[in-house]
N, C-alpha and C positions, 0 to 999 in steps of 0.2 A: 822407667822409660817416657819419653816425651813425645810427643809428635811435632813434624818439622814439615812446613811446603815452601818449598823454593820454587819461584817460576816468572814466568812473563808474560804478558798479553796484549791484546789489541788497547790497553789503556796506557800502557810503559812501555811499549817498545811498535816500532813502525814495521810493515808488512816485509820490507827489505830484511830485516834480523828474525819476526818471526821465521819465515820458511828458512833462515840459514839454520837455523836452533829445532826446527821440527822434527820426528820421527814417524816420518808414513809410511804404511803398508808394513810388511814384514821387519824395514828396520828396527822398529820399536823392540822387538822380542830380542835382537842384536845388544840393544843397548842396554836394553834390562840386566842381561845375562853378564854384559861387561862393568857394568854398576856393581851386581851383586860380586863378580872378581876382585874386584879394585876395594869395595868400602864394607863388606858385609858386616865386619865388626864392628865397624862406627854404623851402619845401616842395618841389624839384622830385618828389618821389616822395610819394603820399597816398591812404588807402583809409579810409572808413569802414564800422563794424560797429557795427549799431544793433537790438537786438532786445529784449523785454522785461525783460531782466534788465540790460543795459549799453548803454551808447552810448560806442563807443571811436574813436579816429583814430589810426590808423598813418602812420607816416610815417619817411621817411629825410629828412637835413637836413643842412647841412655847420655850422648854428648852433643846438645843443641847447638853449643857454639861451636865446634870442632866441624861437625855434621853440615852446617851451614857453609863453613869456609872449602870443606870440602866437595861439595856439591858443586859450589860456583866455580872450581876449578876444574872438576871433570866437565862438566856443561860445555863449559868455554873451551879446553882440550878436545873432546871428542866431535865437537862440532865446528871445531875452527873459529869460534867466535868470540875473538880475542876484544877484550872491552867491552863485554856485554852487562859488567857490573853496575853500574848505574840505572840497568833497565829491569835489574832483577828485585823479587820483593821475597823477603824471608819470614813468614810467618809461624810464629812457635806456639804451641798449645791451643789455649782457647780460641788464637786470632784465625790458626789454622783449620780448628774444626767449625767455626763461622764460617770461613771463605769456603769450605769445602759445602757446605749446607747453603750457602748462597749459590755457589756455581750450578749443585744438583737443581735448584728450586728456578735457573733461569735468571736470576737475579744480577749475575755479574757479567752476563752474555751479551754481546754485542746488539742482538735483537732481545730486547726483554721479555722473559718470560716465554723462549723458546725453548722447545723439547728434545730438539736433537741433541742437546748436551746430556741430557741423561741416559740416553743410551752409549753416547762417547764415554760418560764415567763407566758404566756396568762393563763394557769393551776392556776399558784400563785395568780395573779390577779382576777381569776373567783372566787376560792375559799374565796378572801378576799372580794369582794364582796357579796357572799353569806351570808359570815357571818355577813355582817354589819360594818365590818372595814375598810372599802375602801371607803376615803371621794376625795373631789374634787383635791387636791392635787396631790395623788396616782394615782388617774385617769388619769388624764394629765399626770403623768411622764410615767407611761406604755401605754398607748395610742402613746405619740410623740416617745417612746423606738422602738415600732412596725411598726412606719412610718419610725423612721431612719433605722430599721435592713432592712425594704422594699428598701429603696433606695440605703445604701450599696451593698446588694445583686445586683442591677440592675445596679448600676453605676461602680462597679468593678470588679474584676474577683476576689475576697478574696477568695469565694468559690468552684472555676473553676479545682482546681486541689487537694480540700481536701480530704483527705485520712480517712475514716470513723475507728473506733474501729472495727467495724463488716469485714470491707476488710482485716484490719489489724492481726483481728483473724484467718481469712481466710490462709492469706500469712503463718502466724507461722505454721497453720496448716499442711501447706504443706511441712513446713522442718520436720516434724515428718513421715508424710504418703505419700510415692510419688503419691499415686493415691486416690486421696478424692474419687471418682468413686465408691470404694471397701469399703468404710468407714459407718458406723452407727452412726447417730447424734441424740443427743436428747437436746431438748431446754425445759427446766426449767423456765416457766413464758409464758405470753402471752400479755406481754405490747409492746409497742413503739420500744423499743429496741430489743426486742426479735425478732420481725418482722423484722425490719432492719437486724439482723442479718442469717434470715431465708433466705432472700431474696438474701444477698448475697453466704451461704453456697449452698442454691435448685440449683443457678446456677452452679454448681461445678456435679451435678448430683452424689448426695451420693446412696448409694445403699438401705437405708432406713432411712427416719427421723421421729422421733416421739417426740411428744410436751405432757408435763405434765404440769398440772396445777391446781390452787387450786379450780377455775370455770371450771368445764367441757364443759359447754357450750362457753364460749371463745375459751379454747382450740380447740374444733372442728369445730367453723368458722375460726380460722387462721389454722386449718391442711386442711380445706376446699379450703383455697385459693393456697395451695403450693401442696394439693396430700399428705399429710402425714396423719399418725395415729398418736392417741392420747392413753395416758394412766394415771392412777390414781397415784398422789403423793405418796398413801400408798405403791405402788408397788417400789418404788425405792429401796427399799434396797435388794429386789431379783432379779432385771432386770438390777440393774446399771453394774454388769459385762460384759452385751452384747454390751455396746456401745464404740466406741473408742473417739467420742467425746462429749465432753459435756459443753453445753453453759446455763448460769444461770444466770434470772436478775429478781428477785421478790421482791414486798415491805416486807419481813418479816423481821421481828426483829430479828429474831434467823438463825441461819445456820440451813439450809435445808441436808445438806451433809455433814456427821461429818465424822472425822478422822476412828471411826472403820467399816463405811458402806464402804469406798473408800477401806479400808484395805482386806476386804474381796471378793471386787470385784477384786482386783491386784492380788490375789493369784489363784481366779475362771480363770482370764484370762492367767496364767502363763507365764510372763513377756510381752504380749504383751500392747506396750504403751496406756496410755490413756492422751488422750488432754484434759484439763479443764479451763474453761474459765468463771471468777467469774466478773459479771460488775456492780454486786447489791452492795449499800451501805446504809444498814450495809452488810456486806458480807452473801452469800448463803453457801459458802465453807469453813469450818475451814481451817485457815492458815495453819494448823500443817500438812495438805494432800501436801502442796507443798513441805515436806522433805522425802516424799515415791520415793522409787526407781521407775522409768518407769511412772512417774505420772509426767505431764507438769501443772502444774497450774499458770495461767495467771489471775493478777486483774487487775481491771479497772486503775491503775497508771501503769500496765506495759505497757498496750497497749497505754497508754499516751505517754511514752518513744519512741516507736516505729514509732506514726505517726508522731512525732517530727522533723524528718527527711524530709528535704524539705521547711522547713520554709521561710530559706534565700530567696528561688524562687520567694517568695510571699509578698516579703517587699516593692515591688511599690504598690500591691494593698492595702496592709497594711496603707500605707503612705496616699494613695487616701481617704480611707474609714476615717483615723484618723482624716483628712481635713474635709469631711462632719459632723461629730461627733462636731469637735469645734464651726463650724457654728450652728449647731443644739443646741448645748449647750447655746451659746449665746441668743438664740432666748428664749428657756425655761426659763433662767433667768430672762428674761426682762418680762417675762408673772407673775414671780413667785413675781419680784418686784411691778410689778401692782397690786398683787392680795394683798400688803400688804395695798395698799392705798384704798382699798374698804370699810375697818369700818370707816377710817375718811371720806369718801366721803356719806357714808349712815350715820353718824353723822351727816354732814354738811346739808344734806337735812332734816332730821328731825329738825333740829335748826330750817330752813328757813320755814317751814311748822309750825311750833309751833309759830313761829311770827307771818306769813300769817292769823293764825287760833285766835289769839288775837286780832288783829286788825281789822279782819273783824268783830267778835261777838262784837269791839267796834260800829264800823261805824254803824252795824244794827241795834243796840240800840239806836244811833243818830238818824238815818232814823225813828224809830218809836217813836221816841219823838216830829218828825215835823220839823226839822230840814233842812236847804235847801240842795237838793241833790248836788248841785255843791259844796257846803261847805264841805258835809261830804268826798267827793271824793278826793277834796284834801287835808283834813285833813289825811285820808287814805293815798293817796300817800307820803306826807309828813312825818308821822310817821314809814311807812315801809322806805323809804329811810333813816332817821335818824337812826332807829334800826342797817340795813346792814353795814351802814358806821362807826357807831360806836367804833367796832375792829379795823379798818383799820386808823382812826383818833388817837385813843388813841395811835397806835403805833409809828405813824407820830409825837406826841407829848410826844414821851417817850425817850431813850438815844441812842445815836448816829449809834451804831450797829443797832437797831431797825429802825432809820429811813431809814438809807440807806438800808435795806432789802424791806423795806416797801415802798419806792422811785422805786425799781428795778421792784415791782412786781403790781404798780399801773394800768399801760397799761394792764397789763392782767386779771388784776381783773375787772376792766371797761372800753369798749371802749368808743373811744373819740366823743361829742356830734354831729360830723359830721357822724360818723360812726353810730351812732343812728338814725339819720335820713335819711340816705340811708336804712336801715333796713327796717323802717317805710313806706319810700316811695313804696319800694318792695313789701313789705307786700299788701300795698293800691292798687296796681297794679295787684295785682294776686287777690284781691277779686272781 
């Protein structure tokens, strides 16, 4: 079994394509079920990681080449994203393991060292496990990824100076509004990213914070933490003009804020600017909104470019993190190689048990017929020895290559008689 990762991310594909192949919210479970229904023979283990920056399929497969082609075809057809081939990367075995470790550690993120991706990977693993798609290989890969991420964060300063998307949004908002304490802020959604943004904006003590979410209960719980108000999503068209700042991040598959809605709000505001941040993939705010006068729309990629500044100052931490990952990749590959011998070891034991059962059955028949027990034991030992030595002896009488290979293994297959005697004495002493 081999590990394979196929996907695209913010480095290989633009936002327009990433939102097309993403699996937001509950669509992920359906996609994973469809993947298993179509390709389970080729992909006995699979998991899908889908975030605003990446869509990746992790799998264990006996045929990497065929799996790579099948996965690319499935993703293209499932998401109706034809022509995505040049944006995809396919990483086999060690490359896939290294990639998973780097993703979990925040080294492959748009925001270097950001911690949110670790939770998203844990969610991907949990979904795969609940769907029956997670086997021993992927389970081990994810668990070791989490362990590596913890080690990287504790042993390096990779996240010490990390500038989050939320902090970047606050910084950009300050360029438009001199004093955020006079601003009214609307958050659309109630997930982890919205909570993070809420934390940063609430620290600026804006005049009002309002949360709009499909689930009123979640919105109210989050509002209670920050002393915010709530509103229904259906009120957006009539209330949007009252907000100076709008931050949206939902799992909707269609835009929530359309061009017409923002145009009406802009006219009602009479040239007072609106700062909008769309952190969702697929996008919550129609892209055409960004062309309107007095509207400042930033997407997840726009914020990514903002937080990319200062990466150079963290290169020492990156090098240290990469060193940790190199070591852990080697350890995982050793484990993966050992897994490949498990079927052979199991088969060897089964054959040995089968030989033993045959000879024991013959010995019982000899005893039942009244033969001398000592002669029966000697016959049993001789028969078992002959059968176990048949294969090695045949190789020693074979070709020169077979003889040399067998001679190098003789001491490993059977210990010398002195070692056997010492083992027997030790066993006798302990009895």
